[in-house]
C-alpha positions as a Markdown table, in Angstrom:
| # | Residue | x | y | z |
|---|---|---|---|---|
| 1 | Met | -2.0 | -9.1 | 24.0 |
| 2 | Lys | -0.3 | -8.0 | 20.7 |
| 3 | Ile | -1.6 | -9.4 | 17.4 |
| 4 | Ser | 0.1 | -8.8 | 14.1 |
| 5 | Phe | -1.3 | -9.5 | 10.6 |
| 6 | Leu | 1.0 | -10.3 | 7.7 |
| 7 | Leu | -0.7 | -9.0 | 4.6 |
| 8 | His | 0.3 | -8.9 | 0.9 |
| 9 | Asn | -0.5 | -5.3 | 0.2 |
| 10 | Ala | -2.6 | -3.2 | 2.6 |
| 11 | Tyr | -2.6 | -0.3 | 0.1 |
| 12 | Ala | -4.4 | -2.2 | -2.7 |
| 13 | Ile | -8.0 | -3.2 | -3.1 |
| 14 | Gly | -9.5 | -6.6 | -2.4 |
| 15 | Gly | -11.6 | -8.8 | -0.1 |
| 16 | Thr | -8.7 | -10.1 | 2.0 |
| 17 | Ile | -7.7 | -6.5 | 2.8 |
| 18 | Thr | -11.2 | -5.6 | 3.7 |
| 19 | Thr | -11.8 | -8.5 | 6.1 |
| 20 | Thr | -8.3 | -8.0 | 7.6 |
| 21 | Phe | -9.0 | -4.3 | 8.3 |
| 22 | Asn | -12.4 | -5.3 | 9.8 |
| 23 | Leu | -11.0 | -8.0 | 12.0 |
| 24 | Ala | -8.1 | -5.7 | 13.1 |
| 25 | Gln | -10.6 | -3.0 | 14.1 |
| 26 | Ala | -12.6 | -5.5 | 16.2 |
| 27 | Leu | -9.5 | -6.9 | 17.9 |
| 28 | Ala | -8.3 | -3.4 | 18.7 |
| 29 | Glu | -11.1 | -3.0 | 21.1 |
| 30 | Arg | -9.2 | -5.2 | 23.5 |
| 31 | His | -5.7 | -5.8 | 22.1 |
| 32 | Glu | -2.7 | -4.0 | 20.5 |
| 33 | Val | -2.9 | -4.7 | 16.8 |
| 34 | Glu | -0.6 | -4.0 | 13.8 |
| 35 | Ile | -0.7 | -4.9 | 10.2 |
| 36 | Val | 2.6 | -5.7 | 8.5 |
| 37 | Ser | 2.2 | -5.1 | 4.7 |
| 38 | Val | 4.8 | -6.8 | 2.6 |
| 39 | Leu | 4.3 | -4.3 | -0.3 |
| 40 | Arg | 3.4 | -0.6 | -0.5 |
| 41 | His | 2.8 | 1.3 | -3.7 |
| 42 | Arg | 1.1 | 4.5 | -2.6 |
| 43 | Glu | 1.0 | 6.9 | 0.3 |
| 44 | Leu | -2.2 | 5.9 | 2.0 |
| 45 | Pro | -4.4 | 2.7 | 1.9 |
| 46 | Asn | -7.5 | 2.8 | -0.2 |
| 47 | Phe | -9.6 | 1.6 | 2.7 |
| 48 | Val | -9.9 | 3.5 | 6.0 |
| 49 | Leu | -7.9 | 1.8 | 8.8 |
| 50 | Asp | -8.9 | 2.2 | 12.4 |
| 51 | Pro | -6.4 | 4.7 | 13.9 |
| 52 | Arg | -5.8 | 2.3 | 16.8 |
| 53 | Val | -4.3 | -0.2 | 14.3 |
| 54 | Ser | -0.7 | 0.5 | 13.3 |
| 55 | Leu | 0.5 | -0.2 | 9.7 |
| 56 | Arg | 4.1 | -1.1 | 8.9 |
| 57 | Pro | 5.2 | -1.7 | 5.2 |
| 58 | Leu | 8.2 | -3.8 | 4.5 |
| 59 | Val | 9.0 | -3.0 | 0.8 |
| 60 | Asp | 8.0 | 0.4 | -0.6 |
| 61 | Leu | 7.8 | -0.1 | -4.4 |
| 62 | Arg | 7.9 | 3.6 | -5.0 |
| 63 | Gln | 11.5 | 3.7 | -4.0 |
| 64 | Glu | 12.6 | 0.0 | -4.1 |
| 65 | Lys | 11.0 | -1.3 | -7.3 |
| 66 | Asp | 14.5 | -1.4 | -8.9 |
| 67 | His | 16.4 | -2.7 | -5.8 |
| 68 | Pro | 18.9 | -5.4 | -7.0 |
| 69 | Leu | 17.4 | -8.0 | -4.7 |
| 70 | His | 13.9 | -7.3 | -6.0 |
| 71 | Gln | 15.1 | -8.3 | -9.4 |
| 72 | Arg | 15.9 | -11.8 | -8.2 |
| 73 | Pro | 13.2 | -14.5 | -7.8 |
| 74 | Ala | 11.9 | -15.4 | -4.3 |
| 75 | Gln | 13.3 | -18.5 | -2.7 |
| 76 | Val | 11.0 | -18.9 | 0.2 |
| 77 | Phe | 7.6 | -17.7 | -1.1 |
| 78 | Pro | 6.3 | -20.8 | -3.1 |
| 79 | Arg | 6.7 | -20.6 | -6.9 |
| 80 | Ser | 3.3 | -22.1 | -7.4 |
| 81 | Glu | 1.5 | -19.4 | -5.4 |
| 82 | Tyr | -0.6 | -17.0 | -7.5 |
| 83 | Arg | 1.3 | -13.9 | -6.3 |
| 84 | Tyr | 4.8 | -15.3 | -6.8 |
| 85 | Gly | 5.7 | -12.9 | -9.5 |
| 86 | Gln | 5.4 | -10.0 | -7.1 |
| 87 | Tyr | 7.8 | -11.5 | -4.6 |
| 88 | Ser | 11.6 | -11.6 | -4.7 |
| 89 | Glu | 14.7 | -12.1 | -2.6 |
| 90 | Leu | 14.1 | -8.7 | -1.2 |
| 91 | Thr | 10.6 | -9.6 | 0.1 |
| 92 | Asp | 12.0 | -13.0 | 1.3 |
| 93 | Gln | 14.6 | -11.0 | 3.3 |
| 94 | Arg | 12.3 | -8.4 | 4.7 |
| 95 | Ile | 9.7 | -10.9 | 5.7 |
| 96 | Ala | 12.2 | -13.1 | 7.5 |
| 97 | Glu | 13.7 | -10.1 | 9.3 |
| 98 | Ala | 10.2 | -8.9 | 10.4 |
| 99 | Leu | 9.2 | -12.3 | 11.7 |
| 100 | Ala | 12.6 | -12.8 | 13.5 |
| 101 | Thr | 12.2 | -9.6 | 15.4 |
| 102 | Ile | 8.4 | -9.5 | 15.9 |
| 103 | Asp | 7.2 | -8.8 | 19.4 |
| 104 | Ala | 3.6 | -10.0 | 18.9 |
| 105 | Asp | 2.0 | -12.8 | 20.9 |
| 106 | Ala | 0.2 | -14.0 | 17.8 |
| 107 | Val | 0.9 | -13.5 | 14.0 |
| 108 | Ile | -1.8 | -14.1 | 11.4 |
| 109 | Gly | -0.8 | -14.9 | 7.8 |
| 110 | Thr | -3.4 | -14.0 | 5.2 |
| 111 | Arg | -2.4 | -16.0 | 2.1 |
| 112 | Pro | -0.7 | -19.3 | 1.4 |
| 113 | Gly | 2.7 | -17.9 | 0.5 |
| 114 | Leu | 2.8 | -15.7 | 3.6 |
| 115 | Asn | 1.6 | -18.7 | 5.7 |
| 116 | Val | 4.7 | -20.6 | 4.5 |
| 117 | His | 6.9 | -17.8 | 5.7 |
| 118 | Leu | 5.0 | -17.7 | 9.0 |
| 119 | Ala | 5.2 | -21.4 | 9.6 |
| 120 | Gly | 8.9 | -21.6 | 9.0 |
| 121 | Gln | 10.3 | -18.3 | 10.3 |
| 122 | Ala | 8.2 | -17.0 | 13.2 |
| 123 | Pro | 9.8 | -17.5 | 16.7 |
| 124 | Pro | 8.6 | -20.5 | 18.6 |
| 125 | Gln | 6.9 | -18.5 | 21.3 |
| 126 | Val | 4.6 | -16.8 | 18.8 |
| 127 | Ala | 1.2 | -18.3 | 18.1 |
| 128 | Arg | 1.3 | -18.9 | 14.3 |
| 129 | Ile | -2.2 | -18.6 | 12.7 |
| 130 | Gly | -2.6 | -19.1 | 8.9 |
| 131 | Gln | -5.8 | -17.9 | 7.2 |
| 132 | Glu | -7.2 | -19.5 | 4.0 |
| 133 | His | -9.3 | -17.0 | 2.1 |
| 134 | Leu | -9.9 | -19.2 | -0.9 |
| 135 | Thr | -10.4 | -23.0 | -0.8 |
| 136 | Leu | -8.1 | -26.0 | -0.9 |
| 137 | Asp | -9.5 | -27.0 | -4.3 |
| 138 | Asn | -8.6 | -23.6 | -5.7 |
| 139 | His | -4.9 | -24.4 | -5.3 |
| 140 | Ser | -2.9 | -26.4 | -7.8 |
| 141 | Pro | -1.6 | -29.8 | -6.8 |
| 142 | Arg | 1.9 | -28.4 | -6.7 |
| 143 | Leu | 0.9 | -25.7 | -4.3 |
| 144 | Arg | -1.0 | -28.2 | -2.1 |
| 145 | Thr | 2.1 | -30.3 | -1.9 |
| 146 | Ala | 4.2 | -27.3 | -0.8 |
| 147 | Leu | 1.5 | -26.3 | 1.8 |
| 148 | Arg | 1.3 | -29.8 | 3.2 |
| 149 | Arg | 5.0 | -29.7 | 4.0 |
| 150 | Ala | 5.0 | -26.1 | 5.3 |
| 151 | Tyr | 1.8 | -25.9 | 7.2 |
| 152 | Arg | 2.9 | -28.4 | 9.8 |
| 153 | Gly | 4.7 | -25.5 | 11.3 |
| 154 | Leu | 1.5 | -23.6 | 12.0 |
| 155 | Asp | -0.4 | -23.7 | 15.3 |
| 156 | Val | -3.8 | -22.9 | 13.7 |
| 157 | Leu | -5.3 | -22.8 | 10.2 |
| 158 | Thr | -8.6 | -21.1 | 9.6 |
| 159 | Thr | -10.8 | -21.5 | 6.6 |
| 160 | Val | -13.9 | -19.5 | 5.7 |
| 161 | Thr | -16.3 | -22.5 | 5.5 |
| 162 | Glu | -16.8 | -25.7 | 7.5 |
| 163 | Ala | -16.6 | -27.7 | 4.2 |
| 164 | Asp | -13.1 | -26.4 | 3.5 |
| 165 | Ala | -12.0 | -27.0 | 7.1 |
| 166 | Ala | -13.1 | -30.6 | 6.7 |
| 167 | Ala | -11.2 | -30.8 | 3.4 |
| 168 | Tyr | -8.0 | -29.6 | 5.0 |
| 169 | Arg | -8.4 | -32.0 | 7.9 |
| 170 | Arg | -9.1 | -35.0 | 5.6 |
| 171 | Arg | -6.6 | -34.3 | 2.7 |
| 172 | Met | -3.7 | -32.3 | 4.1 |
| 173 | Arg | -2.6 | -34.5 | 7.0 |
| 174 | Leu | -1.5 | -31.7 | 9.4 |
| 175 | Pro | -0.9 | -33.4 | 12.8 |
| 176 | Gly | -0.9 | -31.0 | 15.7 |
| 177 | Val | -2.4 | -28.1 | 13.6 |
| 178 | Arg | -5.8 | -27.0 | 14.8 |
| 179 | Val | -8.0 | -26.4 | 11.7 |
| 180 | Glu | -11.1 | -24.3 | 12.3 |
| 181 | Ala | -13.7 | -22.6 | 10.1 |
| 182 | Leu | -13.9 | -18.8 | 10.8 |
| 183 | Pro | -16.0 | -16.8 | 8.4 |
| 184 | Asn | -14.8 | -13.4 | 7.1 |
| 185 | Ser | -15.3 | -10.5 | 9.4 |
| 186 | Val | -17.9 | -8.0 | 8.3 |
| 187 | Pro | -19.3 | -5.0 | 10.1 |
| 188 | Asp | -23.0 | -4.8 | 11.1 |
| 189 | Pro | -24.8 | -3.4 | 8.1 |
| 190 | Gly | -27.1 | -1.4 | 10.2 |
| 191 | Leu | -30.0 | -2.4 | 7.9 |
| 192 | Pro | -32.9 | -4.7 | 8.7 |
| 193 | Ala | -32.6 | -8.3 | 7.4 |
| 194 | Ala | -34.6 | -9.3 | 4.3 |
| 195 | Asp | -38.0 | -10.7 | 5.1 |
| 196 | Gly | -38.2 | -12.9 | 2.0 |
| 197 | Ser | -40.9 | -11.0 | 0.3 |
| 198 | Ala | -38.8 | -9.2 | -2.3 |
| 199 | Lys | -38.7 | -10.5 | -5.9 |
| 200 | Val | -35.2 | -9.3 | -6.8 |
| 201 | Val | -31.9 | -10.8 | -5.8 |
| 202 | Val | -28.9 | -8.5 | -6.1 |
| 203 | Ala | -25.3 | -9.6 | -6.1 |
| 204 | Ala | -22.3 | -7.2 | -6.3 |
| 205 | Gly | -18.7 | -8.1 | -6.9 |
| 206 | Arg | -16.1 | -8.9 | -9.5 |
| 207 | Leu | -17.4 | -11.0 | -12.3 |
| 208 | Val | -14.6 | -13.6 | -12.3 |
| 209 | Pro | -14.7 | -17.4 | -12.0 |
| 210 | Val | -13.4 | -17.6 | -8.5 |
| 211 | Lys | -16.5 | -15.7 | -7.2 |
| 212 | Arg | -18.7 | -18.5 | -8.4 |
| 213 | Tyr | -21.7 | -16.5 | -9.7 |
| 214 | Asp | -22.6 | -19.6 | -11.6 |
| 215 | Leu | -23.6 | -21.2 | -8.3 |
| 216 | Leu | -25.7 | -18.2 | -7.4 |
| 217 | Val | -27.6 | -18.4 | -10.7 |
| 218 | Glu | -28.1 | -22.2 | -10.3 |
| 219 | Ala | -29.4 | -21.7 | -6.7 |
| 220 | Phe | -31.8 | -19.0 | -7.8 |
| 221 | Ala | -33.1 | -21.2 | -10.6 |
| 222 | Ala | -34.0 | -23.9 | -8.2 |
| 223 | Val | -36.3 | -21.6 | -6.2 |
| 224 | Ala | -37.4 | -19.1 | -8.9 |
| 225 | Ala | -40.6 | -20.8 | -9.7 |
| 226 | Glu | -41.8 | -20.6 | -6.1 |
| 227 | His | -40.4 | -17.2 | -5.2 |
């Protein structure tokens, strides 16, 4: 089986890139796997990609940043999507061409705007799987409206939590689309699990609202007196 991932920029740094590389590596044990990166801005990815996984960029910004079509706004990628400013008629064109000629059995989109492309442009014989790496509530009403229309063209939509899967089923009205919770892929840490005796909790990551460190502080406050 051949599986393709459609990724915003495999050469950047971020959680979606990390979990995509992890999942691609795991799938490569039994399948042919490729990552199609819409954008490229450097020679090599920041993260190590399993050599069994092929990587194919569509727009190389080092040479094509000033391409005439890249100066025109995207028409397919939703305007209300967070990354809209990085997309253009050129990315619209390259993504459409890649999907029209793709020879994969399944294609996995990794962000809302790419899922819109996937739902509307992948060949009918391809299994179209959209991933949600944030939450439905994180999206603006305008984007949710666009996704409600487009996502009916998906076969499967995955979320990272059961709560978000339930929200998609309840609020998005996607008949015929299988909605499932599938947590992010992480490698075995190779360390023993915490036994609960430690007195310090450590969290590492970007200190930005979307990471919800406020919830971590509130949760620790609820048990701090006992632990």
